[in-house]
N, C-alpha and C positions, 0 to 999 in steps of 0.2 A: 757567882751566879746572879743573874738579874731576877729580882722578885717581881711577880705580877701584882699590879695595883688592885685595890679593892674599890677605887673611886667609882661612884655611880655616874653614868653618862647617858646622853641622849643619842645613842647609836640607832640608826634606822634598822628596823627589824620587820620587814614586810612578811617574812615567812612564818611569823608567829600565829598567823590566822589558821595555820594547819596544825597547831598544837593546842592542847587544853591548858588552863592556867597552872595546873600541877606540873605539867610537862615543861612549861616555860621556865619554872624556877630551878629545877634540877638541883635539889639539895644533895650535897656530897658529904658524907660523914667524915669526921676527922679521926680516922683510925687507919690501921695498916691494911694492905690487900689480903694478908693472911686472915685478919679479923673479919674482913668482908666475906671470905670463903667460909670461915668457921660458923658464922651466923646462918649462912645458907645451909650448911651441913646439919645444924640443929633443927632447921625446918624440915629438911628432907633427908633424914639419916639413911633411909633404906632405898633411896633413888640411886640409880647407877651414875657414877661420876665419870668413869672412863671405860672404854672397851678397847682392848689391845689384842688383836688376833683372836678374839673370843674370850679372852680373860677379862672378866668384868669385876669392877670394884665399886661397892656402894660408897656413898659420901662418908659414912662413919668409918669405913675401912681406909679410905683415902686419908682421913684425918689422923688415923693411927699410924699410917705409913709416914706421913709428914712428921709426926711427933718422934718416931724412931730415927728418922733421918736427921732431924734437928739435934737430937742428942748426940748423934755420931759427929756432926759438925762441931758441936761444943767440945766433944772429947778430943778433937784435933786442935783445939784452941781457937776456933773461929768464933768471933763475937760481934758486937755492935760496931758497924762501920767497916768491917773487914770485907774485902772483895774476893769473890770466888767465881772463876770463869766456868761457864757451862758450854762445852763444845759438843753439842748434842742435837740429834734429830728429834722427831716426835715419838718419844718413848715414855713409859710411866716414870722412869728414873728422872728424866728431865723435868717433868711436871712436879714430881715430889720434891726434888732438890730446889726448884725455883721457890716453892712456897715454904719449904723448911728454912731456907736462908732468910726469908722475910720474917719467919717466926722468931728468929733469934736476933733480928736487927742487922743482919749482914746484907751485902749488896751483890746481886747476881750480875755477871758480865757475860752477855749472850753473844756467841760467835758462831760463824758458819763452820760445820765440820769439814767442809771441803776447801777451807782456806789454805793457802800455800804457807810454807814454813815461815818466811819473813813476815807474812801478815799475822800469823798466830803470835809470833814473838812480839810484834808491835802491840797487838791487843792485850797481851799479858802484861807488858811493861807500862803502857800508857794508863792502864787501870790499876797498876800496882797489885795485881792478884797474888795471893799467897797460897791458893789452892786451886786445883783444876779437876773438873769432872769431864771426862772425854769418852766419846764412843770409840770402839776399838779400831775402826777403819781410819781414824785420824792419827793413830799412834806414830806411823812412819814420818809424818810431818811435824811431830812434836818431840820425839825422843832426843833429837840433836840440839834443840834450842832451849830446853829447860834450864840448862846450866847458865844461860844468859838472862835468866829471869829471877824474880823473887819467890817463885812457886816452890814450896817446901813439901807438898804432898800432892800426888796425882792418883786419881781413882779412874780405872778403866772399866767401861761398861760395854757389854755385848748386847746387841738387839735381842738375842735369845734369852737373856736373863729373866725377862718377864713373859716370855712366850709359853704356850702350852708345851708340855714335854715333847710330844712327837714332832711338833712344828720346830721346836728348838733343835732337835736332833737333825731334822731336815736342813735347817739353816747351817749347822756345823758342817754337814756333808757337802754343801754347795757353796754359798757365799762365805760362810765362816772360814773356809780354808784359805781365803785370800787375806784374811786379817791375822797378822802375827801378834797374838796377844802376849805381852811380856810376862815374865815370872814376877811374882810379888817380891818386894824387898822393903827395906825400911821406909822408903819414900814413895813406894808404889804398891797399890793393892787393887783388888777387884771390888765390885759393888757389894758382894756379900760380906767380904772381910771388912769393908768400910762400915757397914751397918752393925756388924758384930762388935766392932771397936767401941761403939757407944751404948752397948747393951746395958752396962752397969752405971751409966752416967745418971746421977740422982739429984743434981743441983737444979736451981731455978732456971727456966728457959725464957720466961716472959721478958720482952724487950720494951713493951709499952710504947711502940712507935706512934707518932702522930702522922697526919696526912701529908705534911711537908717533908718528911724524912725521905732520904734517897732510897729507892727500891731497886732499880735496875739500870744497867747501861746497855744500850743497843747502838748499832753503828749505821751511819749514813754518810753522805758526801759533804755535808755542810754547804757553804757557798763557794768554796775554792776547789772542790772536786776531790780532795784527798779525804780518806776516811776520818770521820769525827765521832767520838763517843758522845752519845746523847743521853743525858742524865734525866731519868724519869722518876717521879715521886709516887708514893702510895696514893695520893690524891689524884694524880694523873690517871693511874690505872683504874681506880674505882670510879672516877668520873666517866672514863671511857666505857666501862662496863654498864653503868647505869644509863648513860646517854644512848648507847648502842641498843640496849634492850628496849628502851623507850621509843627510839626512832623506828626500830624494826616493827614493833607493835603487834606482831602476829604470833609470838612465841610464849610458851608456858613451861613450867617445871616439868621435867620428864621428856621434853623434846630432845631429839638426837641431832648432832651436827658432825659432818665429816671434817676432821682437823687435818686437811690436806696442806694448808699453808704452814711452813715450818715455825717452830717455837723461837728460833733465833731471829725471826722476822717480826716486826711489830704487829702486822696484820694477823699473823698466826698466834703470837703470844697474847696480844691485847684483846682480840676478838674470839678466835677459835678456842682458846684456852680460858682466859680469865672471864670474859663476858659469858661464855656458855656455862661455865661452872658456877658463876655468880647468880644466875637465875635458876639453878637447879637442873640444868641440862646435862646431857651426856656428850662428852668429846670422844669421838671415834678416832683413836690415835693411829696415824699412818706415818711410819718413819720414812717411807719413800713412796711416791705416787707414780703409777704407770698408766698412762692414758689408754693403753691397749686393753687393760683389764678393768676399766671404769665400769663397764656393764656388770661385772661380777661384784664389785663393791656395792653398787646400787641394789642389785638383787639380794645380796646377803644382808645388808644393814637397813635398807629402806629408810634412809635418813630424812629427817624433816627439814634440815637446813644444809645447804651447800654454799661454801664461801670460797672464792678462788679468783684467779686472774683470767682475762678473756680467753687465753689459749685453752684453758681447762674446758670451757663451755663449748668449744668447737668439737670436742669429743662427743657431746650430746648429739650433734648433727651428723657425725661421720661414723659412729659405731653402729653397725647393722643390728647388733643384739639389743641395744638400747631402743632402737626404732620399733622393736616388737613389745616393749615393756609398757605397763601401766604405771605412770609416774604420779598418781594421785596422792601418794604419801608425802610429796614435797609441799612444804608450807612457805618456804622462803629460799630464794637464790640471790646471792649478792656477788657482784663483780667489782673488783677493785684492783689496785696495783698498776693499772694501765688503762688507757681509753678503750672503751668498747664502741665500735663503729655503729652508726645508726642502722645500717643494713644487717649487721650481725645481730643486733638486739631484736630486730623485727623477725629474723629467722628463728632465733631461740624462743621468743615469745610464742610464735606460731607453733613451733614444735611442742612446747609445753602444753598448750591448749589441746593440741591434737592427741596428746598422750595422757589426758586426764588431770593435769595440774592447772588449776584455774588461778595462775599467778603470772607475774611478769618477772623477768630478770631485772633486778634493781641495781643500778649503777651507783657507786659511791666514790668518794674522794677523800684522801688523807695522806699523811706522811709520818715518818717516824717521829719527827719533832713535835707532832701533835698526838702522840700515842696511838697512831693509826687514824681511823676514820673521823672526819669532822663534818661530813656532808653525805646525804643519802636520799635516794629517790623514795618518796612515800609509797605505801603499799599499793594504792589503787590510782595514783595520779602520775602522769608522765608528760613532760614537755620535751619534744623531740630535740635530741642533742644535749639534754641537760644531765648533770650529775646529781641533781636533786637539790635539797634545801639544807641549810646548816643544822647541825645537831642541836637538841635542846641544851640550853646553858652556854652555847657558843655563839660568838659573833663572827660574821664575815663581811668584808667589804672589798671593793675594788679601788685601787689607788693608781695614780700615775707612777710608772716604774721609777724606783730610786727616790721617791718622795713620800710625803704623808698626805698628799692631796687626793681626796676622795673624788672619784669620777661619777658622773650621772649614770643611771640605769641604761643598759644597752651599749655602753662604751667598754672597750677592751683595755685592761690594765693588769697590774699585779694583784693576785689574790692574797689577802692578809687575813689572819685568824687570831681571835682572842678568846680565852676561856679556860676552864679548869683542866683541860687535857693538854694544854701547851706546855712543852718541856721546861725544866728548870734552866737548862742551858747546855752548852757543849763542854765536855770534860776538859778541864785545864786549858781552856781557850777563850779568854776574855774578848779578844777582838772578834772572833767568829760569833760569839754569843751576842755582843753588842750590835753586830751587823744584822743578825737574824731577829733579835727581840728589841723592838724600838718602842719607846713610849711616845704616843701621839698626843696631839693637843686636846683630845677628848678625855685624857687622863688614864687610858688603858694602855697596857703593853701589848703590842701586836707582833705576831710571828709573820715575817715576810717570807712567803713560801718560795719565791723564785719561779712561780708558775703564772702564766697569763690566762685570764678568763674574763667573763662578764657576768652581770647579774641582771635579771629582768625585774619589773616592778613588783612582782609577787614574791621575790626572793629566791627564785630558781637560779642556780649557778651553772655556768657553761664553761667547761675547761677548753682552752684553745691550744696552748703549746707550752713547753717548758722554757722558761727564761734562762735557766742554767743549761749547761751542755750535757746534761745527764742522758744516758741511753738506757731505755727500759727493754730488757730482753727476757721474755717468759716471766715477767713480773719481778725480775731482779734488777736492781739499780747498778748500772755500770758507769764508772766515772772516767771519762777520757783522759783527764790530766794524770790520774793515777796510773792508767795503762801506759801513757806516754812516758812517764817517769821510769817505768820498768824497761820499756823498749830502749829509751835513751841511755840506759846504763850498760847496754851491750857495747863491747869495745869497738865494733864496726860502725855504730850508728852515730851520726852527727846530730840529727834531730828527727822528730816524728810528730805527726798529728793524727788523732783518732776521731772518727765520726761514726754515727750510726747509719747503717744501711738497712733497707727493708728486707725482711725474711718471711717466707710464706707461713711459717708456723710460730717462730719465736717473736714475731712482730718486728724486732730490730736485732741486729748483731753488730759487733764492732769491726770496722775496717781501719787498718793503719796505713798511712802514707809515710814512707821512710826515706830520708836523705842520708846517704852513707858518707863516712869520712873519706878524705883523699887517700888513695892507695887501696881502696876496697872496690870491687866490681860486683854489680848485681848478679846473682845466680840463685838457682833453686836450692843449692847446698847451703848458701848463706841464709836464705829465707828460712830453711829448716832449722838452722842453728839458732836464729833469733827466736823462732817459735819455741824451741826447747828451753831457751833462756826464760821466756815468758812462763812456761809451764812450771818452772821452779819458783817463780815469784808471784804468780797470780792464781786466784781460784779458777777452777775449770770453766765456770760460766763467764769469767771475765776475759778469757783468751780471745785475741783477735781472730775473727772468722776468715778475714782476707787480709793480705798484705800486698802493698804495691810500692816498688821502688821509684823514686823520682829524683831528678837532678836538683830540683828546688821546689819550694812550696809557695803558693800564691800569698801575697801580703796585702794588708790594708794600707791606706795612706799614712797611717802612723806607725807602720812597721810590724803590726801584729799578724800572725798567720790568719789568713782569710778562710777559716774552716767552713763558713757558709758557702763560699764559692766552690769548695770541694764537694759539699753536699749537693749543690745544684748540678755540678758536673756529673755526679753519680746518678742523679735522677734522670738526666738527659741520656746518659749511657744505657740505663736500664729501661728507658721509656716510661718512667713513672709520671 
């Protein structure tokens, strides 16, 4: 892994005029993310840490739950440096396990519960996980691949485990019936049995981690499009929490936040969970979000903070019940994960003002490689089309793509980032790490984001487009090359290319152009068979929304597939 340099440098920082001297420095303590949470719990022991379907836990209770879980992990032989995969949505068990692993110096490996079989096997093997905590709905995609991994113990969790009794019974009678929970065995148990296993563990738990120790692994596409494990440290998470709280500037201990974004996503984990808990806020945990019931969520919880992707905020404008509500309880709304159009922002801001919330929706920018956000619109300042200014403690600049040459203000180039939230590197991938993290002539190591943007003279940043071929669908990153690899593995397929096409709600979805091998003829039956093949190997959100057979694919002068030409053809066809 490439270490970030501490060399002082004369980097241009015009945005600092919007921060105080204290905010500029952003001192990040040299301890674990668990320790960061523990110190908050000592300050606010009786404040509510999380709310899960009405089950509320104070910070002092959360710390006890973490302690019990940490003992259970130790009783199963998990210790410093061991990797445990959490295949979980936003439930108390996921939050507790995440901090408990850090408590004992182990590393959490965060994966999507709806990942396909082969994806889960890859994530378990590349991380060398020896233990797995999974939600019950994922069991069917896990049971057949465990024998091909190093996992020696699996804990199956049900969403009802932490629900109120009556709600838990209701879950069992409806959605719970769909989940075939396996019987406990020597290498398999439920959450309650797991915790009981550590009941009598009495040895020392302290791991005494410093800020640079590995904390968690999350996944993104890297620069080649295939999934890459992103190694984040304790310092990364704590810097993100401190910088986010400082940049938001409107929050206080006791404020509540809807944790809609999933814990396996860095925006969800780094902001909705660790940042919120770090300042003494309450995370309202939602294992699954339904836009149709958004009004009921707002009416019941009256959250002070909502963080989400642009499609979430469309529900504010289209839900008739929300149109009748007083939203003065809102103190902050942040949109990230994808670009928010200028027109959409204007509509949302007007709606908020009309309903008693004297705030604006604040657009931010970030990526998993930087532990989520590194840029945010200030509370009361806005430059049209801007994603805000760099976080306290972080540097941003615009360079000529594939170089270190910094461009003047107002010119479009690649956005690069340096600071305490930048990842340690990609898991077991030196080439990808060296490509993404580059030491410039100014003495700092910069993360090359693969995104195009510009900066004005005051330091406001403007996102333009992705240099990579990544598709963003409802806030999820889809990687064309990865989808192509799955499609190409079908026995009838010669080659394929995947592009993003516009969608009225999801922003973008994947469309596959497929060339068949000789002897195969295009048909709806074959299309359906290829789609079934994709369902076995791709997460649901990555499935191609459309497929089109072609005799050949357009090529560039050097023989590469001209996917940009395909994108232009689609725009013309759809009148975009």
